[in-house]
C-alpha positions in Angstrom: 0.0 0.0 0.0 1.5 3.4 -1.0 1.1 6.8 0.6 -0.7 8.1 -2.6 -3.2 5.9 -4.2 -5.8 6.0 -7.0 -4.4 9.1 -8.7 -1.6 9.7 -11.2 0.8 12.1 -9.4 4.2 13.6 -10.3 6.5 15.0 -7.6 8.0 18.3 -8.8 10.4 18.6 -5.9 12.5 15.8 -4.3 16.1 15.7 -3.2 19.2 13.6 -2.5 20.8 14.0 0.8 24.5 14.0 0.1 27.1 12.5 2.4 30.8 13.4 2.8 32.9 12.7 -0.3 29.7 12.6 -2.3 31.3 14.6 -5.1 34.9 13.2 -4.9 34.4 10.4 -7.5 32.8 12.7 -9.9 35.1 15.7 -9.7 37.6 16.7 -12.5 41.1 15.3 -11.4 42.7 18.8 -11.4 40.0 20.3 -9.2 39.1 17.2 -7.1 41.0 18.3 -4.0 39.5 21.8 -3.9 35.9 20.5 -4.6 36.3 17.8 -1.9 37.7 20.3 0.7 34.9 22.8 0.2 32.1 20.3 0.0 33.2 18.3 3.1 33.7 21.5 5.1 29.9 21.9 5.0 29.6 18.8 7.2 31.5 20.4 10.1 29.5 20.1 13.2 27.1 17.6 11.7 29.2 14.5 11.2 28.3 12.5 14.3 24.6 13.3 13.9 24.6 12.3 10.2 26.7 9.1 10.9 24.1 8.0 13.5 21.4 8.4 11.0 23.2 6.5 8.3 23.7 3.5 10.7 19.9 3.3 10.8 19.8 2.3 7.1 21.4 -1.0 8.0 19.2 -1.7 11.0 16.8 -4.5 10.0 14.2 -3.6 12.6 14.2 0.0 11.4 13.9 -0.9 7.8 11.0 -3.3 8.5 8.9 -0.2 9.2 9.7 1.4 5.8 6.2 1.3 4.5 4.4 2.9 7.5 7.1 5.5 8.1 8.1 6.5 4.5 6.8 10.1 4.9 7.8 10.4 8.6 11.5 9.8 8.1 13.4 12.9 7.0 16.8 13.9 5.7 19.4 11.1 6.1 16.9 8.9 7.9 14.7 8.7 4.9 14.5 5.7 2.5 16.7 6.3 -0.5 17.9 9.6 0.9 21.5 8.9 -0.3 21.5 5.2 -1.4 20.4 5.2 -5.0 19.6 1.5 -4.7 16.9 2.3 -2.1 15.3 5.2 -3.9 13.1 3.0 -6.1 11.5 1.6 -3.0 10.8 5.1 -1.7 9.1 6.0 -5.0 7.0 2.9 -4.8 5.9 3.6 -1.3 5.1 7.2 -1.9 3.1 6.3 -5.0 4.3 8.9 -7.5 4.9 8.3 -11.2 8.2 10.4 -11.1 10.3 12.6 -9.0 12.3 15.6 -10.1 15.4 15.1 -8.0 17.6 18.1 -6.9 20.8 18.1 -4.9 20.8 19.5 -1.4 24.2 20.6 -0.1 25.6 21.3 -3.5 22.8 23.8 -4.3 23.7 25.9 -1.3 27.4 25.9 -2.0 26.9 26.7 -5.6 24.6 29.6 -4.8 27.4 31.1 -2.6 30.2 30.4 -5.2 28.0 32.1 -7.9 28.7 35.5 -6.3 32.4 35.1 -5.8 35.1 35.3 -8.5 36.5 31.8 -8.5 34.8 30.6 -11.6 37.0 27.6 -11.9 35.9 26.2 -8.6 32.3 27.2 -9.3 32.0 25.3 -12.5 34.1 22.4 -11.3 31.7 21.8 -8.4 28.7 22.2 -10.7 30.1 19.6 -13.1 30.8 17.2 -10.2 27.4 17.6 -8.7 25.7 17.1 -12.1 27.6 13.8 -12.7 26.7 12.7 -9.2 23.0 13.6 -9.7 22.7 11.8 -13.0 24.5 8.7 -11.5 22.1 8.7 -8.5 19.0 8.8 -10.8 20.4 6.2 -13.3 18.9 3.3 -11.3 15.2 4.2 -12.1 13.7 6.0 -15.1 11.2 7.6 -12.7 14.0 9.6 -11.1 14.6 12.8 -13.2 17.9 14.4 -12.5 18.3 18.2 -12.1 21.6 19.6 -13.1 23.1 23.0 -12.1 23.9 25.7 -14.6 25.7 28.6 -12.9 25.3 31.8 -14.9 28.3 33.8 -13.5 30.4 33.4 -16.6 28.5 33.5 -19.9 30.7 31.2 -22.0 31.0 28.7 -19.2 27.3 28.7 -18.7 26.7 27.7 -22.3 29.3 25.0 -22.1 27.9 23.5 -18.9 24.4 23.6 -20.3 25.5 21.6 -23.3 27.5 19.2 -21.1 24.5 18.6 -18.7 22.2 17.9 -21.6 24.6 15.4 -23.1 25.0 13.9 -19.6 21.3 13.1 -19.3 19.9 16.1 -17.3 16.1 16.3 -17.3 16.0 19.9 -15.9 18.5 22.8 -15.6 18.8 24.6 -12.3 19.9 28.3 -12.5 20.4 30.7 -9.7 17.4 32.9 -8.9 19.7 35.7 -7.7 21.1 37.9 -10.5 24.7 37.0 -11.4 27.3 39.4 -10.0 28.2 41.1 -13.3 25.2 40.8 -15.6 21.5 40.3 -15.8 19.8 36.8 -15.8 18.3 38.0 -19.1 21.6 39.0 -20.7 21.6 38.3 -24.5 24.9 36.4 -24.1 22.9 33.7 -22.3 20.7 33.0 -25.3 22.9 30.0 -26.0 21.6 28.5 -22.7 18.0 29.1 -23.4 18.3 27.9 -27.0 20.0 24.6 -25.9 17.4 24.0 -23.2 14.5 24.7 -25.6 16.0 22.4 -28.3 16.5 19.6 -25.8 13.0 20.1 -24.3 14.4 20.7 -20.8 12.9 23.3 -18.4 14.9 26.0 -16.6 14.3 25.8 -12.9 14.5 28.3 -10.0 14.7 26.7 -6.5 14.9 27.9 -3.0 18.5 28.1 -1.6 20.2 29.4 1.5 18.3 31.6 3.9 21.1 34.2 4.2 20.6 35.3 0.5 17.0 36.4 0.7 17.5 39.2 3.2 20.4 41.3 4.4 22.0 39.7 7.5 21.2 42.8 9.4 17.6 41.7 9.7 18.7 39.4 12.6 20.1 42.4 14.6 16.9 43.6 16.2 17.9 43.7 19.8 15.9 40.7 20.6 17.0 37.1 21.5 18.1 35.0 18.6 15.3 32.9 17.0 16.3 29.3 16.2 15.1 27.8 12.9 12.8 24.7 12.9 15.8 22.4 13.1 16.9 24.2 16.3 19.9 25.7 14.5 20.9 28.8 12.6 20.9 27.8 8.9 17.4 27.8 7.6 14.4 30.1 7.2 12.4 31.8 10.0 9.2 33.8 9.7 10.8 37.0 8.5 13.1 35.5 5.9 10.3 33.2 4.8 8.4 36.4 3.8 11.2 37.4 1.4 11.6 34.0 -0.3 9.6 34.9 -3.5 11.1 38.3 -4.1 14.3 37.1 -5.9 12.6 34.6 -8.2 10.0 37.2 -9.1 12.8 39.6 -10.1 14.5 36.9 -12.2 11.2 35.8 -13.9 10.4 39.4 -14.6 13.7 39.8 -16.4 13.0 36.7 -18.5 9.5 38.0 -19.4 10.0 41.8 -19.8 13.4 41.5 -21.6 11.9 39.1 -24.1 13.6 35.8 -23.3 10.3 33.9 -23.1 9.1 35.7 -26.2 12.2 34.7 -28.2 12.1 31.1 -26.9 8.4 30.3 -26.8 8.9 26.6 -26.1 11.2 27.2 -23.1 9.5 26.2 -19.8 10.4 27.7 -16.4 9.8 25.9 -13.1 9.6 27.8 -9.9 10.1 25.2 -7.2 9.9 25.3 -3.4 9.5 29.1 -3.6 5.8 29.2 -2.7 2.9 30.4 -4.9 0.7 32.6 -2.7 2.5 35.6 -4.4 1.4 34.3 -7.9 -2.0 36.0 -8.4 -0.8 39.4 -7.5 2.4 39.0 -9.5 0.4 38.1 -12.6 -1.7 41.2 -12.3 1.3 43.4 -11.6 2.9 42.2 -14.8 0.0 43.6 -16.8 0.0 46.7 -14.7 3.6 47.2 -15.9 2.4 47.1 -19.5 -0.2 49.7 -18.7 2.3 52.0 -17.0 5.3 51.6 -19.2 4.1 50.2 -22.5 4.0 53.5 -24.4 7.6 54.3 -23.4 9.5 51.1 -23.5 10.3 49.5 -26.8 11.0 46.1 -25.2 7.4 45.9 -24.0 6.0 47.0 -27.3 7.9 44.1 -29.0 6.3 41.4 -26.9 3.9 39.3 -28.8 1.7 38.6 -25.7 0.6 40.3 -22.6 3.3 39.7 -19.9 0.9 37.6 -17.8 0.3 35.3 -20.8 3.9 34.2 -20.8 3.3 32.9 -17.2 0.3 30.9 -18.3 2.1 29.5 -21.4 5.5 28.8 -20.0 5.8 29.0 -16.2 4.9 26.3 -13.7 5.0 26.8 -9.9 4.8 24.6 -6.7 2.8 26.0 -3.8 3.8 25.1 -0.3 1.4 22.6 1.3 0.7 25.3 4.0 -0.6 27.8 1.5 -4.2 28.2 0.3 -3.8 26.3 -2.9 -7.4 26.5 -4.0 -7.3 30.3 -3.7 -4.0 30.4 -5.7 -5.3 28.3 -8.5 -8.7 30.1 -8.7 -6.9 33.5 -8.9 -4.0 32.5 -11.3 -5.6 29.9 -13.5 -5.5 26.1 -13.6 -2.5 25.6 -15.8 0.4 26.8 -13.5 0.5 25.1 -10.1 2.1 21.6 -9.5 2.2 19.1 -6.6 5.4 18.5 -4.7 6.6 16.7 -1.5 10.1 18.1 -1.0 11.0 14.5 -0.1 12.9 13.8 2.1 13.4 17.3 3.5 11.7 18.2 6.8 10.2 21.3 5.2 7.8 19.1 3.1 6.1 17.8 6.2 4.7 14.4 7.0 1.5 14.6 4.9 1.9 17.0 2.0 -0.6 15.1 -0.1 -3.2 15.2 2.6 -2.7 18.9 3.1 -3.0 19.6 -0.7 -6.2 17.4 -0.8 -7.7 19.5 1.9 -6.7 22.8 0.5 -8.0 22.0 -3.0 -11.4 20.6 -2.0 -14.1 21.8 -4.4 -11.9 22.3 -7.4 -13.1 20.6 -10.6 -11.6 17.2 -11.4 -9.9 18.5 -14.5 -8.2 21.2 -12.4 -7.0 18.7 -9.9 -5.7 16.5 -12.7 -3.7 19.5 -14.0 -2.3 20.2 -10.5 -1.2 16.6 -9.7 -0.2 15.5 -13.2 -0.7 17.6 -16.4 1.1 20.8 -15.5 4.2 18.8 -14.5 4.0 16.9 -17.8 3.8 20.1 -19.6 6.8 21.5 -17.8 8.9 18.5 -18.6 7.8 18.1 -22.2 6.3 14.6 -21.4 3.7 13.1 -23.8 0.2 13.4 -22.4 
């Protein structure tokens, strides 16, 4: 018996939980030591805790409860969190048709490197992570690997896009924060969008490190420190949570208003684990931009569609299970939102499917089918 039954469902957000030396076998020989050193440093202070979780994976009594605890176990305790041989069982027990699988630790490190000037290390780590991701997903065709495409250096971005496609990527993850020296919509990056469109792969924005969404000064308020939901200092709290959508909205606005989605009409964009309650107002604001600036800005006059129509045609978004999904869909349209679990991250909760069922009560069956299945298939270029 699976967690999800009697419905075709795709999971638009799932992860691997890397362990130490995860990237070492996949790194370029000349950069292996630097990649390994930086990657392994991120486990400082967590090693003993992670090791105790890994030991559970070989405990027969623990594994005997896989079926009933599949959604309760989180991070390295989860089934198939880091062992690719176990991930198929996790997919079976969850009951989804496919999972879009992102890295975890590598995403945060690459987000930080994107805004430094060591491009060699940035792209070396991205290549290693991409190879590791494709290798992890190679055991089951239901696992769809997401590969990183840093945008900091334009020529390198085009090359790594081509390499990731050749490697077997099923989606391309780009940073939502604007690169240090140019816009996300820079014309030099047309080679990235052209390659993705030709290969039928979506471009993805995904949530990253909490420290990037707000200036660090927001914590200096004269009050006691607020721990995150892990009890630590690394993840989002209520105030930083409120800022999560701002960066992706800026990046998406550049792609729409600077004409990228107009020039590449088959290019799809996924906005994953960044919430969706902002979506209805954002759509209306896009068209207000046209009303306010359309007579003066040539770039807006050259668009073939209203700005909001590019969202409906090419953008797909995952709500959080804690958001009012029915309200979001009713006020943004049935063709945008997608289901996700965030497996095996704590943030996804123990019952995302149940929460989404409750928050979408009353929506027509065709709309529910779009949410759980069709919109993801459209994003991924799957036959329907």
